[in-house]
Structures are given as structure tokens and as C-alpha cells.
N, C-alpha and C positions, 0 to 999 in steps of 0.2 A: 504494500500500500504506500502510495506516495504521500509524503507530508506536505502540508501547505505552509508550515513554518519555515522561515529562513534558517540557515545553518547556525548563525549566531544565537538566535533565540532557542534553537534546539539544544545547543551547548549550555546556555544559561539555565534552562530547565533541568538538564541532567546534573549540572553542578549544584543547583539549589536543593534538589531532593536529597534529604539526609541519607547517609549510609545505613545499612541494615541494623547495626548495633544502636545507632542513634534513633532510628525509627522505633525499635523495640522499647527504648527508654522513654520516648515520647508517648507511645501507646500506654505504657505502664503508668506514667505520670498522669495522663488524662483519665485513665481507668481508675486511678486512686481518687480523682476528683469526681468520679461518676457515682457517688454514693451520698444520699441525703444526710446520713448520720455524720459522715466525715466533713461534709460542707458545713453542717451546724457547728461541729467542733471547731473547725477553722474560723468560722465567722465569730465565734465566741473568743477564740484566742487572738483574733485580730484586734480586739479591744484591750485585752490584758492577758498576761500569763496567768495560768490558773492551775490549781491542783485537781486531782481526779474528783475529789468530793465536791468541790465548787462546781465543776463541770456537770456532774451528775445531778446536782440540785437545780442549777440554773436551766439545764436542758431537759430536765425531768426524764432522765434515762437511768437505766441500772448501771452499776459500777462495772460489771463484767463487760458490758457492751462498750462503754467509754474506754476502758483499759485496752480492750482488744483493738479498737479503732486507733487509739493513740499509738499502739505498738506497730500497726500497719503504716501509719503516717511517719513514724520514726524510721522504719525500715527503708522508706523512700527518701529520707532526708528532708521531709516537708516540715516536720516539727522536731524539736529537741527539748531537753529538759535541764533543769538545774536543781540541785538538792540544797535545801536550807534546813539543816538539822534532820529531822525525820520526815519532813514534807518535801515532795517532789513537785516542782512547778513546771508546767509545759508551756512552750511558746512556739510561735511560727519561726522556723529556722531561717527562712529566706523571704523577705518582704515582697519579692517579685511574684511569689505564689499568690499573694493577696491582690496584686495588680491584675493577674490573670483572672481571678475570681471576680473582681470588680468590673473588669472589662466584659466578662461574660454576663454579669448582672445587667450592665448597661446595654447589652445587645438584645435582651429579651424583654 
């Protein structure tokens, strides 16, 4: 099949499309954001770092669910934590994630 695009545009498109490992990472990242519970947690953490008990109370969720979702978000590097004595506070590790969420909210 003959392409209508000129060679320069064809090359730009080929260069712009991420390589396989980057594509997988992007799909995993957006998959991580494809869950209502995780979006609620990230929205809450966008305001302030919080411990699990604060998140469970404010979001009206059970502790097991919140902890599980935080573990998933941590595994992707989306959230991180800091320990203060016996309490662990979670926070958004990279504010660019919040920009992605806000951009999506503004699109819908």
C-alpha cells in the first residue's frame, strides 16, 4: 500500500512513537490511573500527605483497600511515603502525575 505521507513526516512519526519498553511503561502508568479508588486516593493526596487512617476516614473506605491501592501506587513510583515515628504519611511522589490528572479532568 502506498503512503500519502511524505518521507519526512513518515520518519517523524516513526521517531515519535515510543519504543516497546516505553510503550509498556506508559500503558502500565495509565492503567494505574484507570481505577476510581486510586484516583480518589491521588486526589486526596494532592491536597496533603496523609496516613492510611486519615485516608480511610476521609474517603470512607476500608483500610485493607486503601493499603492495597497505596502499595500499587508505590510500586509504580506514583506515591511515596515518609515515616514520622510510628505513623507513615503518603504523598504524591511526582507532581507531574497531578498535572496529568488535572489535564484529564479539564478534558471531560
